[in-house]
Backbone bond lengths (Angstrom), bond angles and torsions (degrees), N, CA, C in turn:
res aa  C-N    CA-C-N  psi(-1)  N-CA   C-N-CA  omega(-1)  CA-C   N-CA-C  phi
1 M - - - 1.445 - - 1.528 109.31 -
2 S 1.319 116.52 146.91 1.457 121.79 175.61 1.524 109.19 -139.30
3 V 1.322 115.75 160.64 1.461 121.43 -177.49 1.521 108.47 -131.81
4 N 1.311 116.33 132.06 1.451 122.55 174.89 1.528 106.23 -121.65
5 K 1.323 116.89 91.13 1.457 121.35 -176.66 1.522 109.14 -138.95
6 V 1.323 115.07 134.36 1.448 122.73 179.40 1.520 107.80 -124.60
7 I 1.324 116.76 134.62 1.457 122.39 173.11 1.521 106.88 -125.60
8 L 1.333 116.45 124.35 1.459 121.93 -178.37 1.521 110.11 -132.09
9 V 1.314 116.26 146.45 1.459 122.64 168.97 1.512 105.55 -130.32
10 G 1.324 116.79 121.71 1.451 119.61 -177.64 1.504 112.00 -166.59
11 N 1.324 115.09 -169.80 1.461 122.55 -177.98 1.518 110.74 -113.44
12 V 1.327 115.25 138.64 1.463 122.20 -179.86 1.526 108.72 -69.64
13 G 1.339 115.55 132.58 1.461 121.04 -175.76 1.507 115.13 -84.26
14 K 1.326 117.86 -27.48 1.471 121.55 176.82 1.521 107.92 -157.89
15 D 1.309 116.42 163.54 1.459 120.40 -178.98 1.532 109.98 -57.52
16 P 1.342 117.01 143.47 1.467 120.28 178.61 1.530 111.63 -59.97
17 V 1.314 115.57 145.73 1.463 122.26 173.18 1.521 106.25 -102.17
18 I 1.331 116.13 121.50 1.461 121.67 -177.87 1.521 108.77 -107.03
19 R 1.314 115.73 131.67 1.469 120.76 173.69 1.519 107.93 -139.56
20 Y 1.306 115.52 172.60 1.466 120.14 -177.54 1.513 109.73 -124.25
21 I 1.318 115.60 133.36 1.456 122.10 172.27 1.521 104.23 -110.40
22 D 1.315 115.40 112.01 1.463 122.36 -166.04 1.528 105.89 57.46
23 T 1.318 118.97 -114.25 1.466 120.08 178.62 1.521 112.03 -110.62
24 R 1.340 117.72 4.26 1.472 121.95 -177.37 1.527 110.85 -88.12
25 P 1.333 117.61 123.78 1.462 119.27 175.69 1.524 110.72 -76.27
26 V 1.328 114.75 142.08 1.462 121.37 175.09 1.527 107.69 -135.34
27 A 1.323 115.61 133.24 1.464 121.43 178.94 1.519 109.05 -110.17
28 E 1.319 115.94 137.27 1.453 122.47 173.46 1.519 107.32 -119.03
29 L 1.339 116.40 131.94 1.446 120.38 177.98 1.508 110.04 -151.99
30 S 1.327 115.92 161.93 1.455 120.56 179.15 1.520 109.07 -108.19
31 L 1.322 114.94 146.34 1.458 121.94 179.37 1.517 108.52 -129.28
32 A 1.326 116.18 130.47 1.465 121.80 178.41 1.523 109.38 -101.59
33 T 1.326 115.68 129.99 1.461 121.30 171.07 1.523 106.92 -116.73
34 T 1.323 115.72 136.98 1.458 119.92 -174.71 1.522 110.69 -126.81
35 E 1.325 115.03 129.10 1.459 121.68 171.99 1.521 106.39 -93.98
36 R 1.313 116.32 127.70 1.456 120.75 -178.54 1.521 111.68 -67.92
37 A 1.325 114.69 153.83 1.460 120.66 174.73 1.525 108.72 -68.90
38 Y 1.329 115.30 149.96 1.467 119.41 178.51 1.527 109.23 -155.74
39 T 1.310 114.46 166.93 1.460 120.92 174.85 1.522 107.88 -110.20
40 A 1.325 116.41 123.09 1.466 122.18 -179.07 1.527 109.85 -69.46
41 A 1.331 115.10 165.38 1.467 121.23 -178.72 1.529 112.24 -57.22
42 N 1.341 116.76 -30.16 1.474 119.82 -179.71 1.529 112.83 -85.83
43 G 1.344 116.97 4.84 1.462 121.53 177.64 1.513 114.89 93.26
44 T 1.322 117.80 -3.22 1.459 121.49 179.77 1.524 109.88 -72.55
45 R 1.325 116.66 131.57 1.465 122.02 178.95 1.523 108.88 -87.00
46 V 1.330 117.17 124.55 1.469 122.88 176.63 1.521 107.05 -107.31
47 E 1.324 116.06 119.66 1.462 121.28 -175.93 1.529 111.88 -73.77
48 E 1.322 115.16 159.65 1.462 121.64 174.84 1.529 109.28 -58.60
49 R 1.345 115.61 144.13 1.462 120.41 -178.31 1.523 109.41 -136.04
50 T 1.321 115.93 127.08 1.463 121.65 179.09 1.516 109.27 -111.59
51 E 1.318 115.85 131.33 1.469 122.87 174.00 1.523 108.27 -110.97
52 W 1.324 116.45 141.93 1.467 121.90 177.25 1.518 109.30 -108.15
53 H 1.312 115.88 135.00 1.462 123.01 -178.18 1.526 108.95 -122.77
54 R 1.319 115.62 136.76 1.466 120.47 177.59 1.520 107.77 -95.17
55 L 1.340 116.51 120.64 1.462 122.11 -178.68 1.518 110.69 -104.62
56 I 1.341 115.39 142.76 1.452 122.82 176.26 1.531 107.78 -124.06
57 M 1.329 116.22 126.03 1.464 121.81 177.76 1.522 108.98 -124.42
58 W 1.324 116.37 138.85 1.454 122.50 -177.89 1.527 111.18 -114.22
59 D 1.316 115.80 156.95 1.467 125.54 168.65 1.529 112.97 53.11
60 S 1.334 118.54 -124.60 1.466 120.09 -174.29 1.524 111.58 -64.34
61 A 1.320 117.72 -31.81 1.466 120.06 176.44 1.530 110.13 -63.38
62 A 1.327 117.21 -40.33 1.468 121.47 177.89 1.525 110.60 -65.01
63 E 1.325 117.16 -40.26 1.465 120.81 178.39 1.531 110.77 -64.71
64 T 1.331 116.96 -39.75 1.464 120.90 177.13 1.520 109.94 -65.22
65 A 1.328 116.99 -42.58 1.461 121.02 178.51 1.525 110.59 -59.20
66 E 1.323 116.53 -43.15 1.465 120.75 -179.26 1.531 111.31 -61.34
67 K 1.325 117.17 -38.36 1.467 121.51 -176.10 1.524 113.64 -82.32
68 Y 1.340 117.72 -37.65 1.458 120.16 -165.67 1.528 116.60 -121.01
69 I 1.329 117.79 -9.35 1.470 119.52 -177.03 1.520 109.28 -109.13
70 A 1.327 115.28 134.59 1.466 121.79 177.75 1.525 108.28 -141.92
71 K 1.311 115.55 172.34 1.462 120.44 176.74 1.524 109.14 -52.26
72 G 1.340 116.71 131.26 1.456 121.92 178.57 1.520 114.77 95.32
73 T 1.333 117.98 -13.83 1.465 121.22 178.24 1.520 109.54 -62.12
74 R 1.331 116.72 136.03 1.468 121.61 177.49 1.523 108.03 -92.54
75 L 1.348 116.81 127.97 1.462 122.56 -175.82 1.518 112.09 -125.26
76 F 1.322 115.19 146.47 1.465 124.24 164.03 1.519 104.68 -105.40
77 V 1.331 117.18 126.72 1.462 121.77 -173.99 1.523 110.33 -129.65
78 E 1.333 116.29 135.79 1.465 122.87 169.20 1.523 107.28 -121.36
79 G 1.318 116.02 136.01 1.456 118.74 -179.96 1.512 111.15 -170.04
80 K 1.333 114.17 -160.77 1.461 120.30 179.92 1.522 109.13 -135.28
81 L 1.328 115.46 151.39 1.458 121.08 178.63 1.513 111.22 -82.34
82 R 1.320 114.85 138.00 1.459 121.13 172.34 1.518 107.47 -136.59
83 T 1.323 115.69 133.94 1.454 121.33 177.41 1.515 108.22 -113.23
84 R 1.328 115.04 133.96 1.467 118.85 178.11 1.518 109.23 -131.83
85 T 1.308 115.22 153.37 1.460 121.36 179.17 1.524 108.71 -126.83
86 W 1.329 115.17 152.37 1.446 120.36 175.57 1.515 108.98 -155.98
87 T 1.321 115.43 162.62 1.454 122.32 177.98 1.519 107.95 -113.80
88 D 1.335 117.05 128.79 1.460 120.22 -178.54 1.531 110.72 -82.89
89 R 1.312 115.94 -179.68 1.469 121.26 -176.55 1.523 112.96 -62.98
90 A 1.334 115.30 -26.63 1.475 119.22 179.57 1.524 111.80 -83.93
91 G 1.341 116.70 -0.45 1.453 120.49 179.00 1.521 114.29 87.50
92 L 1.336 117.14 6.80 1.460 120.79 178.60 1.526 110.49 -83.87
93 S 1.308 115.12 136.94 1.462 121.12 179.71 1.526 109.80 -87.71
94 H 1.322 117.00 137.05 1.463 123.30 179.22 1.521 109.43 -126.00
95 K 1.333 114.87 150.29 1.461 120.88 178.73 1.520 107.67 -138.95
96 V 1.328 117.52 134.25 1.457 121.35 179.37 1.531 108.94 -138.71
97 T 1.324 115.25 140.24 1.458 120.66 174.73 1.518 107.28 -108.37
98 E 1.340 115.88 128.55 1.453 122.64 -175.84 1.521 110.11 -124.09
99 V 1.327 115.71 156.67 1.456 121.79 173.22 1.524 107.13 -101.28
100 Y 1.324 116.44 114.07 1.460 121.56 174.61 1.520 106.77 -85.55
101 V 1.324 115.89 112.13 1.455 122.54 -170.28 1.526 110.42 -77.73
102 D 1.348 115.38 125.55 1.465 121.65 173.87 1.529 111.01 -94.08
103 N 1.333 116.48 -43.61 1.466 122.93 -179.37 1.516 108.93 -142.42
104 F 1.328 115.60 150.10 1.458 119.19 174.55 1.517 109.78 -154.61
105 D 1.325 114.61 155.37 1.458 122.13 174.26 1.519 107.99 -129.09
106 I 1.317 115.54 138.19 1.455 121.10 174.55 1.520 106.50 -85.34
107 L 1.327 116.88 115.43 1.462 121.94 -177.25 1.523 111.91 -86.85
108 S 1.313 116.64 -34.81 1.464 121.22 174.24 1.515 107.79 -156.30
109 R 1.304 114.25 145.29 1.464 119.48 179.62 1.510 109.57 -110.32
110 V 1.289 114.94 154.02 1.464 121.28 175.17 1.511 106.19 -78.24
111 S 1.334 117.04 128.99 1.457 118.92 179.72 1.526 109.25 -73.41
112 S 1.314 114.65 136.17 1.457 119.12 179.97 1.522 108.76 -87.50
113 P 1.328 116.19 150.16 1.454 118.01 -179.56 1.524 109.82 -64.73
114 T 1.313 116.91 142.25 1.462 121.08 178.57 1.511 108.27 -114.93
115 T 1.292 114.54 153.15 1.454 119.53 178.31 1.504 108.97 -105.14
116 N 1.285 116.25 146.07 1.449 122.05 179.26 1.520 107.87 -111.17
117 N 1.298 115.66 111.27 1.475 120.12 -176.10 1.519 112.24 -98.10
118 G 1.267 119.03 22.55 1.440 113.73 -179.69 1.433 114.09 -177.54
């Protein structure tokens, strides 16, 4: 038996990009997770470290992302890792590892600017 499960809590790096494959919506977005700086028991200082994760959401999750997720939104994400490779027009090979999102919760949203009409 094997398990391919990822759990992340982080902040969205930029607004989701929504596209359609046939009629299925798919959202692509980046999520930053940050480990805080600390001092180890031996006195060594370990600096803050940020990792960026590429998230892929399909169908209703993509529609929710389009409506409610923006740069700075804090997310809890559960999914699985998928790695894909492709060759570009120049013949260069590329490889990317993505998190295919199964479930997510919006932990905090970025407040949108409001207008005051009176």
